[in-house]
N, C-alpha and C positions, 0 to 999 in steps of 0.2 A: 516277600517281606517288604513292608512299606518303610520309607525313611523314618517315620515317627516311631517305629518299633525298634530301631537300631539304637542301642544304648552305648554311649561313649565309654571307653575303657575305664576312665577315672571314676565315672558315675557307677559303673558296674562294680568296681572294687570297693567303692564306698558302701554300696548296698550290701555286698557280701560281708564286709567288716561289721556293719551294723547288726546283721543277722547273727554272726558269730558271737558278738558281745551279748546279745539278748539270750542266746542259747547258754552261754557260760555263766551269766549272771544268776545268783540265787534269787528265789522269789521275793525275799525281803529287800532286795536292792532297789525296787521301785518305790521311792518314797515321795515326799511332798515336792511338787514342782518348785523351781527356783523363784518363780513369780510370787509365790505365797510364803516365802521364808519369814517375812516379818510377822506373820500370823501364827507361826509354829513355835512351840516351846521345846518339844522333844521329837527328834526325827531319827534317833539312833536305832539300829536294827536289833539291839539287845538292851533292855531297860529293866531295872528292878525298883519298884516303889516300895519303900520300907517304912515300918512303924505307922501304918495307917489303920484306921478302923474300917471294917468292911461290912456293908449291908448288901448281901449277895443276890437279892432278888427272888429267893426261894420262899420268903416269908419267915425265915428263922431270925433269931435275935442277932444284933450286931456283934461282931467279933473284933476285939481290940488287938493292937500290936501285930498286924499282919504284914506279910510281904507278898507282893504280886510280881512275878517275872513275866515280861512280855518279850517274845522273840518273833521278829517280823510282824505279822498282823494277828498273831495268836497269843493267848494266855498260856504260858508254859507251866506255871506252877502258882499255887496260892496256899498259904498256910502261915502259922505263927512265925514271927521274926525270930531267927535263931534256929528254927527247925528246917526252913526252906534254904536250900543251898543257892547262893547267888552265883551264877556262872562267871567264870573269869572273863574279863573284858566288858562286863555289863556296865552301863551307865547307871550308877546308884543315885536315886533321888530320895533322900530321907524326908519324910513328910509327917512328923508327929503333929498331932492337933488337926489332922485332916481325915475326912471320911471319903471312901470310895464306894460308889454304887454303879450298877450297870448303866450303860447308855440308855436314855429314855426312848421309848418307841411311841411316837405320836400317831394315834389312830384316826385323828380328825384334824390334820394339820395342812390346811390349804396352802397352795403356792401363791395365792393372791390374798388381797386384803381389802376390806371395805371400811370406810371411816368418815367421820365428820358429816357434812351435809350432802350425802349421796356420792361421795368419792369412792372410786374403785381403782385398784392398780394391781398388775401382776408384779410380784416381788421376787423375781428369779435371782436378783443380786442380793438385796438386803435381807429378804426373808430367809434365804438359805443360810446366810451367816448368823442371823439371830437364832435360828433353830440350833445350829451346831454350837454356838457360843453359850447357849442356855443348857446344854447337856442332852439335846435331842439328836441322837445319832441315826435314827431311822424314822421316816414318816410315810404314812399313807395319806394321799391328798384328799380323798373322800369328797369328790365333786370338783370338776375342772371347768373353768371359764375358757381356758385356752389349752386344750389337750395336746396339741402339737408342741407348744412351748414347754409343757411338762415333760413330754417324751424326750425332747432335745436337752432339757436341763438335766434329766436323769442320765442321759448318755454323756453329757459333759462332766458331771460329777464322777461317774464311774471311770471315765478316762483321765481324770485328774486335771481337766482343763478349767475347772472352776471349783469353788468351795461350797460344801453343803453336806447334808446327811444322805444316807442311802434312801432311795425313793421307791415307793410303790405308787404308780400313777393310776389315775382314774379317768374314765371317759366323761363325756358331757353329761350333765344332769338329765335324768329321765323324769318328766313330769307330765301333767295334764294340760289342758288348754289354758288354764289360768297361770301357768308358770311365767317367770320373768323372761325377758328378751335374750338373756344369756344361756337359757336352757333349751333342751330339746322338748318341744311341745308335741307330745304323742297324740295321734288321732285313732288309736286302736292297737290291738296286739301285733298286727303285721308291721306297723311302723316301729314298734319296740324291737321286734326281731331284726329289722333291717339296720337300725342304728347300732344295736349291740353287735351284730355280725361284723359290720364295717370296722368299728373301733377295736373289737377283739383282734381282728386280723392286723390292725395297725400296731398292736402291741401293748394296750393298756392292761393293767393287772386287775382292776376292780371297776364296777359301776356303782353309781349312787342313784337310787330312786328318790323322788322328792314329793312333797306334800300332797299334790293333787293327782297323783297317778291312780289309775283304777286297778282293781284286783286282776282283771283280765290282762291289762298291760303289764303289770308287775309279774304275773305268772309267766307270760311270754318272754319277758326280759330275762328272768331267772333261768328258764329252760334253755334259751339260746346261749346265755353266758356260760352255763355249765357245759353245754355241748362243745364250747371252745376252751374249756379249762379255766374260765374266768369266774370270779365271784361277784356277788351283789350285796350291798348294804343299803340302808335307807333311813332318811328322815321322813317319817310318815305323818299322816293325819287322816286322809281319806280311807286308808286301810289300817286296821288295828294290828297290834303285834301278833295276836294269835292267828289272825288270818294270814299275815305275812309268813309266819313260821310254817303254816300248812302249805303254803305255796313254795317253800324251799329256800327262803331267805338265808343268807350266810351270817349276817351281823345286823344289829339295830342300833341306831344312833340317838343320843341325847336323853336316854332314860325316860323318865316320866313325862318330860316336857313334850315329847312327840307321840305319846300313846293316847289316842282319843277313845279307846275302846271302853273306858269306864264312864264316859259322858252319858248322862241320861237321855240326851237328844241325838245320840249317834245313829245315823242311817247308813246303809251300805254305800260305799264309794263316794261318800260326802264327808267333807271336813267341817265338823261342827264349830262355828265361831265361838271363841272364848271358853273352850272346853276346860282349860286349865283352872279357870275360876271356880270349878266345881270340886276341886281335888283337895282342898285344905283339910277336910275331915276323912280322906280316904284311908281305909284300914289296910296297911301294907301286909298285915298278917292274916287278913280275911281271905275267904275262899276265892273271890274273884281275882285278886292280885296273885295269890299263890297259884292259881290255875295258869296264869300267864307265865309265871316263873317255871312251873313244871313243864309246860310245852317247850319253852326255850331251852331248858336244861336237858330234857330228854332228846331234843333234836340238835344239841350242841350249837346253839345260837348264842353268841356272846353279846354283850351290851357295851356301848361306849359312853363314858361319862364326859360331859363337856361343861362342867359347872361354871367355869369362869366366864364363858360368853353370856351366860344368863345372869350371873352375879352383877355384871356391870350395869344392869338395868333394874336392880333391886334397891329400893330406898332403905336408908339407914345402915348400909354396909360401910366398912372402912374405906378411907380414901384410896383412889387408884395409886398404885406404885409409881413414885416419881420417875423411875427409870423409863417408864412408858413414854412420858412427855419428852424426856431427853433424847430418846431414839427417833421419835417422829419428826417429820419435817415441820418447821416452826408454825406454818399456817395451819397445818392439820392438827398439831398439838393444841393450838388455841381453840379450834373448833371442838375437839374431843373433850378438853378440859371443861368448856362451858356446858356441854351436854352432861358430863359426869357430875358436875356440881348440882345441876338441876335434879338429876335422878337420885342422887344421894340425899338430897334435901326433901324428898317427898314426891317427886314427879316420876317415880319409878314405874316402869311398864309391867313389872312382875311383882306380885304380892309376896312379901317376906315369908308368909305362911306357906305359900306354894314352893318357894325355894327350899325351905326347911323340909317340906314333905318330899321333894325330889331327892334330897340327901338321904332321907330315911328310906326311900324306895330303893336306892342303889345299895345301901347297906343291907337291906332285907334280901335283895337279889343275891348278894354274895353269901349271906348266911344260909340261904336256901340251896347253895351249891353252884350258883351261876358264875360265869367267867366275865369279869369286868375289866375293860381297858379304859384308856383316857386319851383325850386330845383337846387342843385349845379352841379350834374353830375361830380363826381370827377375822370375824365378820362383825355384825352389829354396827355400832357407831364408832368402832375402832379402838376401844380401850383395852382390848386383849390381843395384842399383836403376837406374831410368831415368837415362840421360845419363852418370852416373858410370861405369856399366858399359860404355857405348860408349867412353868415354875409356880404360878399362882394356883393351878389345879392341885399341885402337891399339897399346898396349905389347906385348900378347901376339902380335900379328901380326909385330911386329918381332922378338920372340923366336923366332918360327917360321921366321925366315930371310928375310923380305921386306925390301926397302929402304924407307926412309921415303917416297920418291915412289910406290912400289908400294902401300904401306899407305894413303896418302891416296887413291890411285886406287880401291882396293878399297872404301874406306869412303865414297866420294863418287860418282865417275863410274860405277863398276860398278853401284852400287845404282840410280842413275838409269836405266841401261840396262835393268835388270831390270824397272823400273816403266814403261818406255817414255817417259821424260821427259828423255832425254839431250840433246834439242835445246833444253831450257829451263834445266836446272840440272846440277850435277855437276862443272863445270870453271870456272876463272877465265878467262873470255874475253869480249871485247866482244860484246854482243848477248844474253848470257845474263841470266836473272833474277839480281839481286844477293843471292844467298844465300852469305854469306862468314863465315869465322871468323877473328878477329884474336887471335893468341896472343902473349903477352909472352915474348920469348926466341927462340932459334934452334931450331925444332922438329926439324930434321935432326940437330942436335948433341945436344939435350936428350933426345929420344926419348919425349916425352909431350906431352899437350894439357892438363895440369892447370892451366896458367897462362892459360887462355882468359880474355880480357878483354872483348871485344865480339863479339856475334853479329848479323850482318845477315841479316834475312829479308825478302825483297821490298823491299830498300832501306832498311828501318828498322833502325837500329843499337841493339840491346838491350844493356843493361849486365849482364854475366854475374853479377857479384857481387851486384847488386841482386835478380836473379831467384833466386839461391840463398838469399839472406837472407829472401826473401818466403815460403819454404817450410821454413825451418830448423825442425826439431823436429816437423814434422807429416807427413812422408813415411811412408806406410804406413797412414795412417788417413783421409786426405782426398785 
C-alpha cells in the first residue's frame, strides 16, 4: 500500500457519511444547486399548479381549469381542478389566466450563434439560459462547431453544474470539399466512415450532413452511424430528399428550403445554384412532391421546420422582436438591426413567394401524414437567437395554417418522437418527466409564447424573466 492510498480516519468517515446520506435521500431530494437559486421560482419536491389551461401536446383542444401535480421530477396527476386530489404538504401555486404546455423540444437548436458581419461564438453560457427561459427544455444541436464543448456542456447540465436544457449532441458537420472551415470536408466514403466512427465512440447522439456531401459519402456516413447506434440528419442540396431516404437518412432539415430535387437543372451530386427561385409555382399536391412525401412517410423520415431563420431574410415581414436586440451584446445588436432593416425594406435574400411556398410545403407534408418537428437554427445574420427564435417559430407555424394544438404538438411531442424520448417527455400527462412551460395568458387566443413565466425542467421551476435578465446584453459573445 502506498502512502497516497492511505485515507485519514476523518476523511474516511466523511466519505462514509456522504454515501449514507445519498443512499437514504429520496430521488427528488436532488434539486437546483445553491448557485442558481436566484434563477429558480419553484424547487419544492411536491407542487400543484391549479386552475391552469392545458394544451397537452397530443393535438387535442385546450382544457380549462386543470390541476397538475408534480412530485420530484415527474407529473403525478393531471385533471380538472376539484377532481384531482392535491396531496398534503404540496406547494399550491394557483395560476388562473395561465396556460401550461409541454416543454419545447428544439430539433435544430445549435449551441453556437452567428451574427452581424461574420461573427460567430459558442454560447454555452447565454444560449443555454435563453433556450430554457424561452420554454425549450430539450435540444438537439444539429451540427456542431465544437463537439467537445457540446459534450462537456451536456455533462455539466446533467450534473447540475450549469443551467440549460437537456441536450442531444451532434458531431462535426459532414460536407464536401466546398464546405466551410469549421466543417469536416470529406474526400470520399472512407473519410466519412472514419469521422463518424471516431465521434460515435466519443459519445455524440447524431450527425448532420451538409450541403455539398455526395451520395456515396452520405450513404457511408449513415451506414457507419447506424452500426454505432447513432442517427443522421441533413441540410441537403447536392443530394435530393428521395435519394437521401433511399440511403437510410433518419431526418431532413429545413423543409423545402434544402430540397433541390425539384429544380429543372438538378444533376447528381451537384447543388444547383438558385434552385429555390424556381419553386414559387411548385404544386405541393402534385405527383412529384407527393412522391417525396410518400417516400419519407413510408420510411418514417421526419422533417424539421426552421421557418424563423429564413424569415429574417424575407422582405416585407414584420419587424424583428425587440427582445432580440435587448439580449444581444450592444455592438452585435447594432449590426443585426442594420441588416434587418435593409432586408425588411426590400433587400431580402429570400423571395416572399418562396417563403409562403415553404409554409405550404410543410403543411402539405403534415396533411399527407408526415411527422414535422421544429427548431430555430440560430445562424444567418443573427436575428433569430436561441429560444427567442423558437418562440417566433410558434407564431410562424400558426401563420402557416396549423392550429394552436397542432403547433404545440409539432414543437413538443413530435420532437420527442424524433429523438426517441416520447415515453418520457413531449406531452402533459401523468408519469412523464415534468418538463412544462407556464405562459401568462390564453395561448390559443393570444397566438404566442412571449409571456412565458415559468419553465419546469425535471420538476424544477425556473424563472423565465430571471434567466433572461442573467444574459441580457451578452448574447453573441458568451
